C-alpha positions in Angstrom: 104.3 -24.4 64.2 103.0 -22.7 61.4 99.5 -22.3 61.1 97.9 -20.2 58.1 93.7 -18.6 57.6 92.0 -17.7 54.3 89.8 -16.5 53.2 90.3 -18.2 49.9 87.6 -21.2 50.1 85.8 -18.7 52.1 82.1 -17.5 49.5 82.6 -13.6 48.4 78.9 -12.9 50.1 80.5 -14.4 53.7 84.4 -13.1 54.4 83.8 -10.3 55.5 81.4 -11.7 58.9 84.6 -15.2 59.1 87.7 -12.3 59.0 86.3 -10.8 61.8 85.7 -13.8 63.1 89.2 -14.3 62.2 90.8 -11.2 64.2 88.6 -12.1 67.3 90.8 -15.2 67.6 93.7 -14.1 66.7 93.6 -10.3 68.1 91.4 -9.1 69.2 87.5 -8.5 69.1 87.6 -5.3 66.5 85.0 -3.8 64.0 85.9 -4.2 60.6 85.0 -2.7 57.6 86.4 -3.9 53.7 87.2 -0.6 51.8 87.2 -1.1 47.8 84.2 -2.9 45.8 85.9 -6.2 44.4 85.9 -9.1 47.0 87.7 -9.0 50.3 90.5 -11.4 50.2 92.9 -12.0 53.5 95.5 -14.4 55.0 96.8 -14.9 58.5 99.9 -17.1 58.8 100.5 -17.6 62.6 103.4 -18.3 64.9 104.0 -19.4 68.3 107.8 -18.1 69.0 108.0 -19.4 73.1 105.2 -17.1 74.7 104.9 -14.7 72.1 102.1 -14.2 69.0 104.1 -13.4 65.0 101.3 -13.2 62.7 102.0 -12.0 59.2 99.0 -10.2 57.8 98.3 -9.8 53.9 94.9 -8.4 52.2 93.3 -6.4 50.6 92.2 -2.3 51.2 89.9 -2.2 54.6 89.6 -0.9 57.7 89.4 -2.0 62.1 89.1 -0.4 65.0 88.7 -0.8 69.1 85.7 1.1 70.1 85.6 2.2 73.9 82.2 -0.4 73.6 84.7 -3.0 72.5 87.3 -2.6 75.2 85.2 -3.1 77.5 83.4 -5.8 76.3 86.8 -7.8 75.1 89.1 -8.8 77.9 92.6 -8.7 75.1 95.1 -7.3 77.5 99.2 -7.3 74.9 100.6 -5.0 73.0 101.1 -5.0 70.2 103.7 -4.2 67.3 103.2 -4.0 63.8 105.2 -3.9 61.2 104.5 -2.1 57.7 106.7 -4.9 54.6 104.1 -4.1 51.9 101.4 -1.5 51.4 100.7 1.5 54.2 98.4 1.5 56.9 96.9 4.0 58.6 96.7 4.1 62.8 95.1 6.2 65.4 95.6 5.8 68.7 95.4 8.8 72.3 94.5 11.7 69.2 98.2 10.7 67.8 97.9 8.8 64.0 101.4 6.9 62.3 101.2 6.7 59.2 103.0 3.0 58.7 104.9 3.0 55.2 107.2 -0.1 54.1 110.1 -0.6 56.7 108.2 1.3 59.9 106.5 -0.3 63.1 104.6 1.3 65.2 103.6 0.4 69.1 99.7 0.0 69.7 97.9 -0.9 72.8 94.8 -3.3 72.9 93.3 -1.7 76.3 92.4 1.2 74.6 90.1 2.4 71.4 92.3 2.5 68.1 90.6 2.2 64.5 93.3 0.9 61.7 93.5 1.5 58.0 94.5 0.7 54.6 93.7 3.1 51.2 95.4 -0.4 49.4 96.5 -3.8 49.3 99.3 -4.7 52.0 101.6 -7.4 54.4 102.3 -6.2 57.8 103.8 -8.8 60.3 102.0 -8.0 63.8 103.8 -8.7 67.4 101.7 -9.8 70.3 103.6 -8.9 73.8 101.8 -9.2 76.7 101.3 -6.5 78.9 104.0 -8.0 81.7 106.6 -9.2 79.7 106.4 -5.1 77.6 106.9 -3.2 81.0 109.4 -5.1 82.0 111.5 -3.9 79.4 109.7 0.0 79.2 107.8 2.0 82.1 105.0 3.7 80.4 105.7 2.4 77.1 101.5 3.3 76.4 103.2 7.0 75.4 105.2 5.9 72.6 101.4 4.5 71.1 101.2 5.4 67.3 104.9 7.0 67.1 106.3 5.5 63.9 110.3 4.2 64.4 111.2 3.8 61.0 112.4 0.9 58.0 115.7 3.7 58.0 116.1 2.9 62.7 117.8 0.6 62.8 115.8 -1.5 65.2 114.1 -0.9 62.1 115.7 -2.2 59.7 116.6 -5.8 61.6 112.9 -6.3 62.6 112.6 -7.1 59.5 114.9 -8.8 59.3 114.1 -11.0 61.4 110.6 -11.0 61.0 111.3 -12.2 57.2 113.6 -15.4 57.9 111.4 -16.4 61.5 108.8 -17.0 58.5 110.5 -18.3 54.9 112.5 -20.9 58.5 110.1 -24.3 57.3 112.1 -26.4 61.2 110.0 -26.0 64.1 113.2 -25.2 67.3 113.9 -26.3 70.6 111.6 -24.6 73.1 114.9 -22.6 74.9 116.1 -21.2 71.0 112.7 -19.8 70.7 113.5 -17.9 73.7 116.4 -16.8 72.5 114.8 -15.9 69.3 111.6 -13.9 71.4 114.5 -12.7 73.4 116.2 -11.3 71.0 112.8 -9.5 69.2 111.8 -8.3 71.9 115.9 -7.2 72.7 115.2 -5.5 68.5 111.4 -4.0 69.4 112.2 -2.0 72.8 115.2 -0.7 71.3 113.5 1.3 68.3 111.0 2.5 70.7 113.1 3.4 73.2 115.0 5.9 71.3 111.3 7.3 71.0 111.6 8.2 74.3 113.7 11.1 73.4 111.7 13.2 71.2 108.4 11.4 72.5 107.8 14.4 75.4 108.8 17.0 72.6 105.9 14.6 70.4 103.0 15.3 73.5 104.5 18.5 73.8 103.7 20.1 70.9 100.2 17.9 70.2 99.0 19.0 73.2 99.5 23.0 72.0 98.2 22.6 69.1 94.9 20.6 70.8 95.0 24.4 73.7 95.0 25.9 70.2 92.2 24.2 68.3 90.2 24.8 71.6 91.1 28.4 72.6 90.1 29.4 68.8 87.2 27.2 68.8 85.9 28.8 71.9 86.9 32.3 70.2 84.5 31.4 68.1 81.6 30.1 70.1 81.7 32.9 72.6 78.7 33.7 72.3 76.9 31.2 73.0 75.0 29.8 75.9 75.9 27.1 75.6 79.2 26.5 74.9 80.5 23.6 76.8 82.6 20.8 77.2 79.7 18.6 75.2 80.0 20.5 72.7 83.5 21.3 72.8 84.1 17.6 72.6 81.9 17.5 70.0 83.1 19.8 67.4 86.6 18.7 67.8 86.5 15.3 68.1 88.2 15.1 71.3 87.5 13.1 74.7 86.5 15.4 77.3 88.7 14.0 79.9 91.4 15.0 77.2 90.9 18.4 77.1 90.1 18.3 80.1 94.0 16.9 80.6 95.4 19.6 77.7 94.4 22.4 80.2 96.2 20.8 83.2 99.0 22.9 82.7 97.1 25.9 82.4 96.4 28.6 84.6 93.0 28.3 84.8 90.8 25.5 83.9 88.5 25.6 81.0 85.5 26.4 82.2 87.8 29.9 84.0 88.8 30.0 80.4 85.7 30.3 79.0 84.3 33.0 81.4 87.6 35.4 81.7 87.4 35.2 78.1 83.5 36.4 78.5 84.1 38.9 81.1 86.7 40.4 79.2 85.0 41.1 76.2 82.1 43.2 77.8 85.0 45.1 80.3 85.3 45.7 76.6 82.6 46.9 75.3 81.8 48.6 78.8 85.3 50.6 77.7 83.4 51.7 74.7 81.9 55.1 74.1 80.6 53.5 70.5 78.6 51.1 72.9 77.8 53.9 75.4 73.8 53.3 74.3 74.0 49.6 75.2 71.5 48.2 78.2 74.2 46.9 80.2 72.6 44.0 80.3 72.6 42.5 76.5 76.5 43.4 77.1 76.4 40.6 79.4 73.8 38.7 77.4 75.7 39.4 74.1 78.8 37.5 76.0 76.7 34.3 76.6 75.9 35.5 79.9 72.2 34.4 80.7 71.6 36.0 84.4 72.0 39.7 85.0 72.6 38.4 88.7 75.7 36.6 87.8 76.9 38.0 85.6 76.7 41.9 88.3 78.5 39.2 90.3 81.5 37.9 88.7 82.4 41.3 87.5 82.9 43.0 90.6 84.0 39.8 92.5 87.1 40.9 89.2 87.3 44.4 89.4 85.9 45.5 92.6 83.1 47.6 91.0 79.7 46.8 89.7 79.4 47.2 85.6 77.2 50.6 86.4 80.8 52.4 88.1 82.7 50.7 85.8 81.3 51.7 83.2 81.2 55.6 84.7 84.0 55.9 85.8 86.0 54.9 82.0 83.4 57.3 80.1 85.3 59.1 77.5 87.3 56.2 77.3 87.1 53.3 73.8 
């Protein structure tokens, strides 16, 4: 049976709060923001197919987000598949960005923060899939979230045709037919997602390399600041601290070790330079983010086997 919810009869001043509640009831708790000066308008068709919820959403420009706070407060536990029928949408989850154009589909997870935005009018189909059902077909499906399955893929073409057909039919089906249709939808969906598994590792590797480059560049630019730490890196680069630590897991040094190693290398370079021979050793250490001469001398000797003074004297003629 097809149920329809719409803003048509809702006063303009009440539409956003009304739609926020619709989203909470039919999707999950979300922050909502309209993106146009004109009155917000939306409609939602809801179809129950065996143990799947299918939805067709038509709306004007807006943005939604599910914050960590909402994830903690709201128990919704689904994977959502979004098939873009018209218009364009952008999904952000796990620091990945997926752009959806007509015919594309993408997976996202209700148990992790995400944001979605639409710059104009759009129409999309959404399949709400119980977590256990998707896990029965794909291991670790969360790694495939926020990666677009193209409209040119076989799965994209088939899924669009199936969803259009399901929403255009008027008669109700028996439970056995519904179960068969739901199974077919899941198989097409998982087929499209599994086509990503070969490239997902490569894409994740590229993303990790990109973030590592950003983080190291930021550190080098701010190495002289003794207040440099993971909290500041996180705030300025808009990356979670856990993501920053995760990026360094494949490195030979932890984040902290890398920061101090870069500081030490710069101090060694300055101590070797005859043009800086007049400069106090403590000042060189402070210039590169050390806040204690004793700490600097201790780590320097541990690394080189010499005190900073001995190191400088040994290389007195080097630059």
